[in-house]
Backbone bond lengths (Angstrom), bond angles and torsions (degrees), N, CA, C in turn:
res aa  C-N    CA-C-N  psi(-1)  N-CA   C-N-CA  omega(-1)  CA-C   N-CA-C  phi
1 M - - - 1.455 - - 1.522 109.55 -
2 K 1.326 114.83 132.15 1.450 120.21 179.05 1.530 109.93 -80.40
3 I 1.299 116.57 144.95 1.465 121.02 178.58 1.525 109.96 -82.66
4 I 1.330 117.52 -44.95 1.468 122.05 -179.40 1.523 108.20 -115.97
5 K 1.344 116.36 131.47 1.457 122.19 -178.59 1.525 108.27 -137.20
6 V 1.324 117.23 147.69 1.461 122.71 176.47 1.521 107.38 -117.97
7 K 1.356 116.84 126.96 1.465 122.09 -178.59 1.519 110.09 -122.12
8 R 1.326 114.50 151.40 1.453 121.82 175.43 1.529 107.49 -115.99
9 I 1.335 117.19 125.02 1.460 122.84 -177.81 1.529 108.48 -126.86
10 T 1.339 116.75 134.22 1.464 121.96 179.60 1.522 109.56 -115.19
11 K 1.360 116.20 132.52 1.462 123.24 179.21 1.522 109.55 -132.18
12 Q 1.343 116.35 156.90 1.457 122.19 170.10 1.530 107.82 -87.17
13 E 1.337 117.19 127.58 1.468 120.95 178.47 1.519 109.65 -137.81
14 K 1.324 114.87 154.71 1.458 121.30 173.89 1.521 108.38 -88.58
15 Y 1.323 115.97 142.44 1.458 120.12 173.04 1.519 108.80 -142.14
16 Y 1.320 115.75 162.63 1.450 121.73 -177.50 1.517 109.14 -111.56
17 S 1.286 116.23 127.10 1.453 123.13 174.36 1.523 107.35 -114.96
18 S 1.318 117.68 132.93 1.463 119.61 -177.93 1.524 110.91 -67.20
19 A 1.318 117.87 -27.71 1.460 120.22 -179.38 1.523 112.35 -80.23
20 M 1.357 118.30 -34.29 1.460 120.55 -171.92 1.520 114.88 -120.43
21 G 1.323 118.69 -6.30 1.460 121.16 -179.99 1.522 111.82 88.10
22 I 1.334 117.66 -148.55 1.457 122.36 -176.71 1.532 109.40 -86.33
23 L 1.330 116.04 128.38 1.459 122.27 -179.99 1.520 110.19 -133.08
24 N 1.332 116.73 156.23 1.464 122.43 171.73 1.519 107.85 -98.74
25 S 1.331 116.78 140.22 1.448 120.62 -179.98 1.516 110.05 -150.96
26 K 1.327 116.93 157.31 1.453 121.68 174.83 1.525 108.49 -82.17
27 V 1.330 116.43 124.55 1.457 122.55 178.82 1.521 107.47 -112.89
28 T 1.330 116.57 128.90 1.453 121.98 -178.60 1.520 109.07 -108.09
29 Y 1.341 115.77 127.66 1.457 122.92 177.46 1.525 108.62 -107.25
30 I 1.313 117.53 135.49 1.458 121.91 170.96 1.519 105.22 -111.57
31 K 1.360 116.08 113.36 1.459 121.90 -174.08 1.519 111.04 -118.29
32 K 1.322 114.51 150.49 1.460 122.16 176.55 1.524 108.49 -101.94
33 Y 1.337 117.10 129.76 1.459 123.40 -179.44 1.526 108.84 -115.64
34 V 1.330 116.72 135.97 1.460 123.07 174.26 1.524 107.03 -120.19
35 L 1.318 116.18 120.00 1.470 123.52 -177.58 1.535 111.75 55.53
36 G 1.333 117.65 33.53 1.460 122.41 177.15 1.514 115.44 87.18
37 F 1.328 118.70 -2.77 1.468 122.71 179.54 1.526 109.75 -107.42
38 P 1.359 117.72 133.23 1.462 119.52 179.32 1.527 110.62 -69.06
39 T 1.333 115.38 131.35 1.463 119.72 -178.63 1.520 112.62 -112.64
40 K 1.336 117.88 -36.37 1.447 119.74 -172.42 1.528 110.24 -153.24
41 T 1.340 116.86 141.36 1.456 121.64 171.91 1.519 107.15 -91.56
42 L 1.326 116.10 115.62 1.450 120.53 -177.12 1.525 112.22 -79.40
43 Y 1.339 116.22 -41.32 1.456 119.74 -176.71 1.523 109.19 -155.54
44 K 1.334 116.92 148.56 1.455 122.91 179.74 1.525 107.38 -139.31
45 Y 1.336 116.80 122.90 1.455 120.19 179.26 1.515 110.16 -140.02
46 R 1.335 116.70 165.20 1.451 122.19 -176.83 1.520 110.28 -140.19
47 E 1.331 115.04 160.20 1.447 121.32 174.12 1.518 107.88 -97.55
48 T 1.323 117.82 130.87 1.454 121.68 -176.60 1.515 110.86 -82.18
49 Y 1.321 116.20 176.09 1.466 123.74 178.18 1.528 110.78 -59.90
50 Y 1.334 116.78 -32.22 1.459 122.18 -177.01 1.530 113.34 -92.64
51 G 1.347 118.30 2.40 1.457 121.71 177.42 1.518 115.01 94.96
52 E 1.327 118.64 -0.37 1.466 121.34 177.92 1.525 109.36 -77.24
53 V 1.326 117.14 158.20 1.458 121.68 175.06 1.524 107.13 -107.84
54 K 1.357 116.55 124.30 1.464 121.85 -176.91 1.511 110.79 -128.07
55 D 1.313 115.39 156.07 1.457 121.87 173.09 1.522 108.69 -71.84
56 C 1.311 118.38 143.98 1.470 121.81 -175.62 1.522 113.18 -74.40
57 E 1.303 119.83 -8.29 1.457 120.40 177.24 1.523 111.38 -74.95
58 D 1.353 117.65 -10.51 1.450 121.94 177.86 1.524 113.08 -79.22
59 C 1.346 117.74 -8.30 1.464 121.18 -176.56 1.527 109.81 -136.35
60 N 1.333 116.10 166.46 1.462 121.98 175.84 1.514 107.79 -99.06
61 L 1.333 118.59 118.05 1.457 121.83 179.66 1.511 110.90 -93.17
62 F 1.329 116.97 139.10 1.465 122.33 170.49 1.514 107.78 -90.70
63 I 1.311 116.65 135.81 1.473 120.18 179.35 1.505 109.33 -119.43
């Protein structure tokens, strides 16, 4: 059993874009796990309406 593991998880989430309004997009989280428990989100990115990959800090996410 590994002590430290890094996983990538993709979810559908709503986000708000000032140019296009509310949209659904796939958001990918890269998380660090220690002994099977998530400890830290290393990176979060999404695919835009046009197919580009952007950092999620460029948009407002609804949770």
